[in-house]
All heavy atoms as a GROMACS GRO file, in nm:
protein
  519
    1MET      N    1   0.964   4.857   5.886
    1MET     CA    2   1.067   4.754   5.890
    1MET      C    3   1.130   4.754   6.029
    1MET      O    4   1.160   4.859   6.083
    1MET     CB    5   1.171   4.781   5.784
    1MET     CG    6   1.119   4.762   5.642
    1MET     SD    7   1.246   4.781   5.517
    1MET     CE    8   1.253   4.958   5.506
    2ASN      N    9   1.149   4.637   6.083
    2ASN     CA   10   1.194   4.626   6.221
    2ASN      C   11   1.336   4.575   6.238
    2ASN      O   12   1.382   4.558   6.349
    2ASN     CB   13   1.097   4.539   6.301
    2ASN     CG   14   1.082   4.402   6.242
    2ASN    OD1   15   1.166   4.356   6.165
    2ASN    ND2   16   0.974   4.334   6.276
    3GLY      N   17   1.408   4.544   6.131
    3GLY     CA   18   1.547   4.503   6.143
    3GLY      C   19   1.570   4.356   6.168
    3GLY      O   20   1.681   4.315   6.198
    4ARG      N   21   1.465   4.274   6.154
    4ARG     CA   22   1.482   4.129   6.177
    4ARG      C   23   1.514   4.052   6.050
    4ARG      O   24   1.554   3.936   6.058
    4ARG     CB   25   1.356   4.072   6.241
    4ARG     CG   26   1.336   4.123   6.382
    4ARG     CD   27   1.220   4.055   6.449
    4ARG     NE   28   1.202   4.109   6.582
    4ARG     CZ   29   1.086   4.141   6.634
    4ARG    NH1   30   0.976   4.122   6.565
    4ARG    NH2   31   1.079   4.190   6.755
    5ASN      N   32   1.494   4.114   5.934
    5ASN     CA   33   1.522   4.048   5.806
    5ASN      C   34   1.645   4.110   5.740
    5ASN      O   35   1.651   4.231   5.719
    5ASN     CB   36   1.401   4.062   5.711
    5ASN     CG   37   1.280   3.993   5.765
    5ASN    OD1   38   1.288   3.882   5.815
    5ASN    ND2   39   1.167   4.061   5.758
    6ARG      N   40   1.741   4.024   5.708
    6ARG     CA   41   1.867   4.071   5.649
    6ARG      C   42   1.843   4.141   5.514
    6ARG      O   43   1.914   4.236   5.480
    6ARG     CB   44   1.960   3.952   5.632
    6ARG     CG   45   2.104   3.988   5.608
    6ARG     CD   46   2.191   3.862   5.612
    6ARG     NE   47   2.331   3.896   5.624
    6ARG     CZ   48   2.409   3.924   5.521
    6ARG    NH1   49   2.362   3.925   5.399
    6ARG    NH2   50   2.536   3.955   5.542
    7THR      N   51   1.741   4.096   5.439
    7THR     CA   52   1.715   4.153   5.307
    7THR      C   53   1.667   4.298   5.315
    7THR      O   54   1.674   4.370   5.215
    7THR     CB   55   1.611   4.069   5.230
    7THR    OG1   56   1.492   4.058   5.310
    7THR    CG2   57   1.664   3.932   5.198
    8ASP      N   58   1.619   4.343   5.431
    8ASP     CA   59   1.572   4.481   5.448
    8ASP      C   60   1.688   4.579   5.470
    8ASP      O   61   1.667   4.699   5.469
    8ASP     CB   62   1.477   4.491   5.567
    8ASP     CG   63   1.347   4.418   5.545
    8ASP    OD1   64   1.314   4.389   5.428
    8ASP    OD2   65   1.278   4.388   5.644
    9LEU      N   66   1.807   4.527   5.494
    9LEU     CA   67   1.922   4.610   5.531
    9LEU      C   68   2.028   4.610   5.423
    9LEU      O   69   2.050   4.508   5.357
    9LEU     CB   70   1.984   4.560   5.661
    9LEU     CG   71   1.900   4.578   5.785
    9LEU    CD1   72   1.953   4.489   5.897
    9LEU    CD2   73   1.900   4.722   5.828
   10GLN      N   74   2.096   4.724   5.412
   10GLN     CA   75   2.213   4.732   5.325
   10GLN      C   76   2.302   4.845   5.376
   10GLN      O   77   2.254   4.936   5.445
   10GLN     CB   78   2.174   4.753   5.180
   10GLN     CG   79   2.090   4.874   5.154
   10GLN     CD   80   2.041   4.876   5.010
   10GLN    OE1   81   2.093   4.806   4.925
   10GLN    NE2   82   1.940   4.955   4.984
   11PRO      N   83   2.432   4.839   5.347
   11PRO     CA   84   2.523   4.946   5.391
   11PRO      C   85   2.475   5.082   5.342
   11PRO      O   86   2.421   5.096   5.233
   11PRO     CB   87   2.656   4.907   5.325
   11PRO     CG   88   2.647   4.758   5.310
   11PRO     CD   89   2.503   4.730   5.279
   12GLY      N   90   2.492   5.182   5.429
   12GLY     CA   91   2.451   5.318   5.397
   12GLY      C   92   2.316   5.357   5.453
   12GLY      O   93   2.279   5.474   5.448
   13MET      N   94   2.241   5.263   5.509
   13MET     CA   95   2.109   5.292   5.564
   13MET      C   96   2.121   5.350   5.705
   13MET      O   97   2.211   5.313   5.781
   13MET     CB   98   2.024   5.166   5.570
   13MET     CG   99   1.992   5.107   5.437
   13MET     SD  100   1.888   4.960   5.452
   13MET     CE  101   1.728   5.035   5.438
   14MET      N  102   2.029   5.441   5.739
   14MET     CA  103   2.021   5.498   5.874
   14MET      C  104   1.936   5.405   5.960
   14MET      O  105   1.824   5.371   5.923
   14MET     CB  106   1.956   5.636   5.868
   14MET     CG  107   1.928   5.698   6.002
   14MET     SD  108   2.072   5.767   6.082
   14MET     CE  109   2.106   5.906   5.976
   15VAL      N  110   1.992   5.362   6.074
   15VAL     CA  111   1.923   5.268   6.162
   15VAL      C  112   1.941   5.308   6.308
   15VAL      O  113   2.031   5.385   6.342
   15VAL     CB  114   1.975   5.123   6.143
   15VAL    CG1  115   1.947   5.071   6.004
   15VAL    CG2  116   2.123   5.113   6.176
   16ASP      N  117   1.855   5.254   6.394
   16ASP     CA  118   1.874   5.260   6.539
   16ASP      C  119   1.909   5.119   6.584
   16ASP      O  120   1.839   5.023   6.550
   16ASP     CB  121   1.746   5.305   6.610
   16ASP     CG  122   1.717   5.452   6.592
   16ASP    OD1  123   1.808   5.527   6.551
   16ASP    OD2  124   1.604   5.494   6.619
   17ILE      N  125   2.017   5.108   6.661
   17ILE     CA  126   2.060   4.978   6.712
   17ILE      C  127   2.059   4.981   6.864
   17ILE      O  128   2.062   5.088   6.925
   17ILE     CB  129   2.201   4.937   6.662
   17ILE    CG1  130   2.308   5.033   6.716
   17ILE    CG2  131   2.204   4.929   6.511
   17ILE    CD1  132   2.450   4.986   6.692
   18VAL      N  133   2.055   4.863   6.923
   18VAL     CA  134   2.075   4.851   7.068
   18VAL      C  135   2.211   4.784   7.087
   18VAL      O  136   2.239   4.678   7.031
   18VAL     CB  137   1.960   4.773   7.138
   18VAL    CG1  138   1.951   4.630   7.091
   18VAL    CG2  139   1.975   4.779   7.288
   19LEU      N  140   2.298   4.853   7.159
   19LEU     CA  141   2.431   4.800   7.188
   19LEU      C  142   2.421   4.692   7.295
   19LEU      O  143   2.327   4.690   7.374
   19LEU     CB  144   2.522   4.912   7.238
   19LEU     CG  145   2.541   5.031   7.144
   19LEU    CD1  146   2.616   5.143   7.214
   19LEU    CD2  147   2.612   4.989   7.018
   20LYS      N  148   2.519   4.603   7.299
   20LYS     CA  149   2.521   4.494   7.399
   20LYS      C  150   2.509   4.551   7.541
   20LYS      O  151   2.432   4.501   7.623
   20LYS     CB  152   2.651   4.414   7.385
   20LYS     CG  153   2.663   4.296   7.476
   20LYS     CD  154   2.580   4.182   7.430
   20LYS     CE  155   2.612   4.056   7.508
   20LYS     NZ  156   2.526   3.946   7.471
   21ALA      N  157   2.581   4.659   7.568
   21ALA     CA  158   2.579   4.719   7.702
   21ALA      C  159   2.444   4.782   7.735
   21ALA      O  160   2.411   4.800   7.852
   21ALA     CB  161   2.688   4.824   7.712
   22ASP      N  162   2.365   4.814   7.634
   22ASP     CA  163   2.235   4.880   7.655
   22ASP      C  164   2.116   4.786   7.641
   22ASP      O  165   2.002   4.831   7.640
   22ASP     CB  166   2.219   4.995   7.554
   22ASP     CG  167   2.321   5.104   7.575
   22ASP    OD1  168   2.365   5.124   7.690
   22ASP    OD2  169   2.357   5.171   7.476
   23GLN      N  170   2.139   4.656   7.632
   23GLN     CA  171   2.029   4.562   7.613
   23GLN      C  172   1.930   4.565   7.728
   23GLN      O  173   1.810   4.553   7.707
   23GLN     CB  174   2.081   4.420   7.591
   23GLN     CG  175   2.136   4.400   7.451
   23GLN     CD  176   2.187   4.260   7.429
   23GLN    OE1  177   2.209   4.184   7.523
   23GLN    NE2  178   2.209   4.225   7.304
   24ARG      N  179   1.976   4.583   7.850
   24ARG     CA  180   1.886   4.585   7.966
   24ARG      C  181   1.795   4.707   7.964
   24ARG      O  182   1.678   4.700   7.997
   24ARG     CB  183   1.964   4.581   8.097
   24ARG     CG  184   2.024   4.446   8.125
   24ARG     CD  185   2.094   4.449   8.261
   24ARG     NE  186   2.152   4.321   8.293
   24ARG     CZ  187   2.091   4.228   8.367
   24ARG    NH1  188   1.972   4.250   8.415
   24ARG    NH2  189   2.151   4.114   8.390
   25THR      N  190   1.851   4.822   7.926
   25THR     CA  191   1.774   4.947   7.927
   25THR      C  192   1.697   4.968   7.797
   25THR      O  193   1.599   5.040   7.795
   25THR     CB  194   1.866   5.068   7.949
   25THR    OG1  195   1.957   5.079   7.840
   25THR    CG2  196   1.941   5.056   8.080
   26GLY      N  197   1.746   4.909   7.688
   26GLY     CA  198   1.681   4.928   7.559
   26GLY      C  199   1.718   5.059   7.492
   26GLY      O  200   1.655   5.100   7.394
   27LYS      N  201   1.822   5.130   7.543
   27LYS     CA  202   1.865   5.257   7.485
   27LYS      C  203   1.911   5.235   7.342
   27LYS      O  204   1.989   5.144   7.313
   27LYS     CB  205   1.979   5.316   7.568
   27LYS     CG  206   2.034   5.444   7.512
   27LYS     CD  207   2.151   5.495   7.596
   27LYS     CE  208   2.216   5.612   7.525
   27LYS     NZ  209   2.355   5.585   7.494
   28LEU      N  210   1.862   5.320   7.252
   28LEU     CA  211   1.895   5.307   7.110
   28LEU      C  212   2.006   5.403   7.070
   28LEU      O  213   2.016   5.514   7.123
   28LEU     CB  214   1.772   5.332   7.023
   28LEU     CG  215   1.656   5.233   7.044
   28LEU    CD1  216   1.538   5.274   6.958
   28LEU    CD2  217   1.698   5.092   7.014
   29THR      N  218   2.087   5.359   6.975
   29THR     CA  219   2.196   5.439   6.919
   29THR      C  220   2.173   5.450   6.770
   29THR      O  221   2.153   5.349   6.703
   29THR     CB  222   2.332   5.371   6.947
   29THR    OG1  223   2.347   5.355   7.088
   29THR    CG2  224   2.446   5.453   6.892
   30ARG      N  225   2.174   5.572   6.717
   30ARG     CA  226   2.148   5.594   6.574
   30ARG      C  227   2.279   5.603   6.497
   30ARG      O  228   2.377   5.657   6.545
   30ARG     CB  229   2.068   5.722   6.555
   30ARG     CG  230   2.028   5.746   6.409
   30ARG     CD  231   1.923   5.850   6.397
   30ARG     NE  232   1.800   5.800   6.458
   30ARG     CZ  233   1.687   5.868   6.467
   30ARG    NH1  234   1.681   5.990   6.422
   30ARG    NH2  235   1.581   5.814   6.521
   31GLY      N  236   2.280   5.546   6.377
   31GLY     CA  237   2.398   5.554   6.293
   31GLY      C  238   2.373   5.499   6.154
   31GLY      O  239   2.262   5.457   6.120
   32ILE      N  240   2.479   5.498   6.075
   32ILE     CA  241   2.476   5.450   5.937
   32ILE      C  242   2.542   5.312   5.932
   32ILE      O  243   2.652   5.292   5.985
   32ILE     CB  244   2.554   5.546   5.843
   32ILE    CG1  245   2.501   5.689   5.855
   32ILE    CG2  246   2.550   5.496   5.699
   32ILE    CD1  247   2.363   5.709   5.802
   33VAL      N  248   2.476   5.216   5.867
   33VAL     CA  249   2.528   5.079   5.856
   33VAL      C  250   2.652   5.076   5.768
   33VAL      O  251   2.653   5.130   5.657
   33VAL     CB  252   2.421   4.984   5.796
   33VAL    CG1  253   2.478   4.845   5.774
   33VAL    CG2  254   2.298   4.980   5.884
   34LYS      N  255   2.758   5.013   5.821
   34LYS     CA  256   2.880   4.991   5.743
   34LYS      C  257   2.886   4.845   5.696
   34LYS      O  258   2.909   4.818   5.580
   34LYS     CB  259   3.003   5.024   5.826
   34LYS     CG  260   3.133   5.002   5.753
   34LYS     CD  261   3.252   5.038   5.839
   34LYS     CE  262   3.381   5.012   5.763
   34LYS     NZ  263   3.498   5.034   5.850
   35ASP      N  264   2.863   4.751   5.790
   35ASP     CA  265   2.871   4.607   5.760
   35ASP      C  266   2.755   4.533   5.824
   35ASP      O  267   2.713   4.567   5.936
   35ASP     CB  268   3.000   4.546   5.816
   35ASP     CG  269   3.126   4.609   5.761
   35ASP    OD1  270   3.136   4.619   5.639
   35ASP    OD2  271   3.211   4.648   5.843
   36LEU      N  272   2.706   4.429   5.755
   36LEU     CA  273   2.608   4.336   5.813
   36LEU      C  274   2.687   4.220   5.871
   36LEU      O  275   2.764   4.156   5.800
   36LEU     CB  276   2.512   4.285   5.706
   36LEU     CG  277   2.430   4.391   5.631
   36LEU    CD1  278   2.346   4.326   5.524
   36LEU    CD2  279   2.345   4.469   5.725
   37LEU      N  280   2.669   4.192   5.999
   37LEU     CA  281   2.748   4.089   6.066
   37LEU      C  282   2.673   3.957   6.082
   37LEU      O  283   2.737   3.852   6.087
   37LEU     CB  284   2.794   4.140   6.204
   37LEU     CG  285   2.875   4.270   6.200
   37LEU    CD1  286   2.909   4.314   6.341
   37LEU    CD2  287   3.001   4.253   6.117
   38THR      N  288   2.540   3.960   6.089
   38THR     CA  289   2.462   3.837   6.099
   38THR      C  290   2.455   3.773   5.961
   38THR      O  291   2.421   3.838   5.863
   38THR     CB  292   2.319   3.867   6.149
   38THR    OG1  293   2.327   3.925   6.278
   38THR    CG2  294   2.234   3.741   6.154
   39LYS      N  295   2.489   3.645   5.954
   39LYS     CA  296   2.490   3.574   5.826
   39LYS      C  297   2.355   3.512   5.790
   39LYS      O  298   2.324   3.494   5.674
   39LYS     CB  299   2.597   3.464   5.826
   39LYS     CG  300   2.737   3.515   5.844
   39LYS     CD  301   2.778   3.608   5.733
   39LYS     CE  302   2.922   3.655   5.752
   39LYS     NZ  303   2.952   3.771   5.669
   40SER      N  304   2.272   3.480   5.891
   40SER     CA  305   2.143   3.417   5.863
   40SER      C  306   2.045   3.519   5.806
   40SER      O  307   2.062   3.640   5.822
   40SER     CB  308   2.086   3.353   5.990
   40SER     OG  309   2.060   3.451   6.087
   41ALA      N  310   1.942   3.472   5.740
   41ALA     CA  311   1.844   3.558   5.674
   41ALA      C  312   1.760   3.637   5.771
   41ALA      O  313   1.720   3.750   5.743
   41ALA     CB  314   1.754   3.476   5.583
   42THR      N  315   1.732   3.579   5.889
   42THR     CA  316   1.653   3.648   5.991
   42THR      C  317   1.713   3.623   6.129
   42THR      O  318   1.789   3.527   6.147
   42THR     CB  319   1.506   3.600   5.994
   42THR    OG1  320   1.504   3.462   6.028
   42THR    CG2  321   1.438   3.622   5.860
   43HIS      N  322   1.678   3.708   6.223
   43HIS     CA  323   1.718   3.689   6.363
   43HIS      C  324   1.610   3.751   6.450
   43HIS      O  325   1.570   3.865   6.427
   43HIS     CB  326   1.853   3.753   6.391
   43HIS     CG  327   1.911   3.710   6.521
   43HIS    ND1  328   1.868   3.761   6.641
   43HIS    CD2  329   2.007   3.620   6.552
   43HIS    CE1  330   1.935   3.704   6.740
   43HIS    NE2  331   2.022   3.618   6.688
   44PRO      N  332   1.561   3.679   6.551
   44PRO     CA  333   1.449   3.729   6.632
   44PRO      C  334   1.480   3.856   6.712
   44PRO      O  335   1.389   3.930   6.745
   44PRO     CB  336   1.416   3.612   6.725
   44PRO     CG  337   1.538   3.528   6.726
   44PRO     CD  338   1.603   3.546   6.592
   45HIS      N  339   1.607   3.882   6.742
   45HIS     CA  340   1.644   4.000   6.820
   45HIS      C  341   1.697   4.113   6.733
   45HIS      O  342   1.737   4.217   6.785
   45HIS     CB  343   1.747   3.964   6.927
   45HIS     CG  344   1.699   3.859   7.021
   45HIS    ND1  345   1.592   3.878   7.106
   45HIS    CD2  346   1.740   3.732   7.040
   45HIS    CE1  347   1.572   3.767   7.175
   45HIS    NE2  348   1.660   3.677   7.136
   46GLY      N  349   1.700   4.093   6.602
   46GLY     CA  350   1.751   4.194   6.510
   46GLY      C  351   1.882   4.152   6.448
   46GLY      O  352   1.962   4.082   6.510
   47ILE      N  353   1.904   4.197   6.327
   47ILE     CA  354   2.028   4.167   6.255
   47ILE      C  355   2.142   4.248   6.317
   47ILE      O  356   2.127   4.367   6.343
   47ILE     CB  357   2.013   4.203   6.105
   47ILE    CG1  358   1.901   4.121   6.041
   47ILE    CG2  359   2.144   4.184   6.030
   47ILE    CD1  360   1.921   3.972   6.041
   48LYS      N  361   2.256   4.183   6.342
   48LYS     CA  362   2.370   4.252   6.401
   48LYS      C  363   2.446   4.326   6.291
   48LYS      O  364   2.474   4.268   6.185
   48LYS     CB  365   2.463   4.153   6.471
   48LYS     CG  366   2.571   4.222   6.554
   48LYS     CD  367   2.660   4.123   6.624
   48LYS     CE  368   2.593   4.069   6.748
   48LYS     NZ  369   2.684   3.987   6.830
   49VAL      N  370   2.476   4.453   6.316
   49VAL     CA  371   2.548   4.536   6.220
   49VAL      C  372   2.660   4.612   6.288
   49VAL      O  373   2.661   4.631   6.410
   49VAL     CB  374   2.454   4.638   6.150
   49VAL    CG1  375   2.345   4.567   6.071
   49VAL    CG2  376   2.394   4.735   6.249
   50ARG      N  377   2.755   4.659   6.205
   50ARG     CA  378   2.858   4.752   6.249
   50ARG      C  379   2.827   4.886   6.186
   50ARG      O  380   2.802   4.893   6.065
   50ARG     CB  381   2.997   4.705   6.207
   50ARG     CG  382   3.109   4.802   6.248
   50ARG     CD  383   3.247   4.753   6.206
   50ARG     NE  384   3.282   4.632   6.278
   50ARG     CZ  385   3.301   4.513   6.217
   50ARG    NH1  386   3.288   4.500   6.087
   50ARG    NH2  387   3.331   4.407   6.290
   51LEU      N  388   2.827   4.991   6.266
   51LEU     CA  389   2.802   5.125   6.215
   51LEU      C  390   2.932   5.187   6.163
   51LEU      O  391   3.040   5.135   6.191
   51LEU     CB  392   2.744   5.214   6.325
   51LEU     CG  393   2.612   5.167   6.388
   51LEU    CD1  394   2.568   5.266   6.496
   51LEU    CD2  395   2.504   5.149   6.284
   52THR      N  396   2.920   5.297   6.090
   52THR     CA  397   3.039   5.362   6.034
   52THR      C  398   3.134   5.411   6.142
   52THR      O  399   3.254   5.423   6.117
   52THR     CB  400   2.998   5.481   5.944
   52THR    OG1  401   2.914   5.569   6.018
   52THR    CG2  402   2.928   5.434   5.819
   53ASP      N  403   3.083   5.436   6.264
   53ASP     CA  404   3.170   5.480   6.374
   53ASP      C  405   3.229   5.363   6.452
   53ASP      O  406   3.297   5.383   6.552
   53ASP     CB  407   3.097   5.576   6.467
   53ASP     CG  408   2.978   5.512   6.538
   53ASP    OD1  409   2.955   5.392   6.520
   53ASP    OD2  410   2.907   5.585   6.610
   54GLY      N  411   3.201   5.238   6.409
   54GLY     CA  412   3.261   5.120   6.470
   54GLY      C  413   3.176   5.051   6.575
   54GLY      O  414   3.210   4.942   6.620
   55GLN      N  415   3.066   5.111   6.617
   55GLN     CA  416   2.980   5.049   6.717
   55GLN      C  417   2.905   4.930   6.656
   55GLN      O  418   2.867   4.934   6.539
   55GLN     CB  419   2.881   5.151   6.773
   55GLN     CG  420   2.947   5.264   6.846
   55GLN     CD  421   2.847   5.357   6.908
   55GLN    OE1  422   2.810   5.339   7.024
   55GLN    NE2  423   2.802   5.455   6.832
   56VAL      N  424   2.884   4.826   6.738
   56VAL     CA  425   2.818   4.704   6.693
   56VAL      C  426   2.695   4.680   6.778
   56VAL      O  427   2.700   4.691   6.901
   56VAL     CB  428   2.914   4.583   6.703
   56VAL    CG1  429   2.840   4.454   6.669
   56VAL    CG2  430   3.033   4.601   6.611
   57GLY      N  431   2.583   4.648   6.712
   57GLY     CA  432   2.461   4.617   6.784
   57GLY      C  433   2.356   4.558   6.692
   57GLY      O  434   2.380   4.539   6.574
   58ARG      N  435   2.239   4.530   6.749
   58ARG     CA  436   2.130   4.470   6.673
   58ARG      C  437   2.029   4.577   6.632
   58ARG      O  438   1.989   4.660   6.712
   58ARG     CB  439   2.061   4.362   6.756
   58ARG     CG  440   2.157   4.245   6.784
   58ARG     CD  441   2.084   4.120   6.824
   58ARG     NE  442   2.179   4.013   6.849
   58ARG     CZ  443   2.223   3.929   6.755
   58ARG    NH1  444   2.180   3.940   6.631
   58ARG    NH2  445   2.309   3.834   6.784
   59VAL      N  446   1.989   4.571   6.506
   59VAL     CA  447   1.899   4.672   6.449
   59VAL      C  448   1.759   4.658   6.510
   59VAL      O  449   1.701   4.550   6.512
   59VAL     CB  450   1.890   4.658   6.296
   59VAL    CG1  451   1.790   4.757   6.238
   59VAL    CG2  452   2.027   4.678   6.233
   60GLN      N  453   1.707   4.770   6.558
   60GLN     CA  454   1.572   4.776   6.612
   60GLN      C  455   1.477   4.855   6.520
   60GLN      O  456   1.361   4.822   6.509
   60GLN     CB  457   1.573   4.842   6.750
   60GLN     CG  458   1.663   4.770   6.850
   60GLN     CD  459   1.622   4.626   6.873
   60GLN    OE1  460   1.509   4.598   6.911
   60GLN    NE2  461   1.714   4.533   6.849
   61VAL      N  462   1.531   4.959   6.456
   61VAL     CA  463   1.451   5.046   6.370
   61VAL      C  464   1.529   5.080   6.245
   61VAL      O  465   1.649   5.113   6.254
   61VAL     CB  466   1.412   5.177   6.442
   61VAL    CG1  467   1.331   5.268   6.351
   61VAL    CG2  468   1.339   5.150   6.571
   62ILE      N  469   1.464   5.070   6.129
   62ILE     CA  470   1.524   5.114   6.003
   62ILE      C  471   1.453   5.242   5.963
   62ILE      O  472   1.331   5.246   5.953
   62ILE     CB  473   1.507   5.007   5.893
   62ILE    CG1  474   1.573   4.876   5.936
   62ILE    CG2  475   1.565   5.058   5.762
   62ILE    CD1  476   1.542   4.760   5.844
   63HIS      N  477   1.531   5.348   5.941
   63HIS     CA  478   1.474   5.477   5.903
   63HIS      C  479   1.468   5.491   5.753
   63HIS      O  480   1.564   5.456   5.683
   63HIS     CB  481   1.556   5.592   5.963
   63HIS     CG  482   1.550   5.594   6.112
   63HIS    ND1  483   1.443   5.644   6.182
   63HIS    CD2  484   1.639   5.551   6.206
   63HIS    CE1  485   1.465   5.632   6.310
   63HIS    NE2  486   1.584   5.575   6.328
   64LYS      N  487   1.357   5.544   5.705
   64LYS     CA  488   1.341   5.571   5.562
   64LYS      C  489   1.422   5.695   5.527
   64LYS      O  490   1.417   5.795   5.600
   64LYS     CB  491   1.194   5.597   5.527
   64LYS     CG  492   1.104   5.479   5.553
   64LYS     CD  493   1.116   5.379   5.443
   64LYS     CE  494   1.012   5.270   5.460
   64LYS     NZ  495   1.030   5.161   5.371
   65THR      N  496   1.495   5.689   5.418
   65THR     CA  497   1.566   5.806   5.370
   65THR      C  498   1.523   5.835   5.227
   65THR      O  499   1.509   5.745   5.146
   65THR     CB  500   1.719   5.785   5.372
   65THR    OG1  501   1.751   5.667   5.298
   65THR    CG2  502   1.771   5.769   5.514
   66ASP      N  503   1.497   5.962   5.199
   66ASP     CA  504   1.458   6.002   5.064
   66ASP      C  505   1.582   6.025   4.981
   66ASP      O  506   1.672   6.098   5.021
   66ASP     CB  507   1.374   6.131   5.069
   66ASP     CG  508   1.244   6.110   5.143
   66ASP    OD1  509   1.194   5.996   5.141
   66ASP    OD2  510   1.193   6.206   5.202
   67LYS      N  511   1.584   5.963   4.863
   67LYS     CA  512   1.700   5.979   4.774
   67LYS      C  513   1.658   6.042   4.645
   67LYS      O  514   1.555   6.028   4.597
   67LYS     CB  515   1.766   5.845   4.748
   67LYS     CG  516   1.833   5.792   4.872
   67LYS     CD  517   1.919   5.674   4.840
   67LYS     CE  518   1.991   5.628   4.964
   67LYS     NZ  519   2.089   5.528   4.940
   0.00000   0.00000   0.00000
């Protein structure tokens, strides 16, 4: 899963996002999704989310977690 489909994401998931300031370098930041900010079903650059620590960016990678 690459983070472009809103249906693939839900709060509590571990993801890697690219912050606005890191878009040029592509540096990824890992965290837990708190809120989904993009309202459309898909977005070509990734769904925008807010992490539990307050950082906002577009999802690049969704990590599988065993429950």
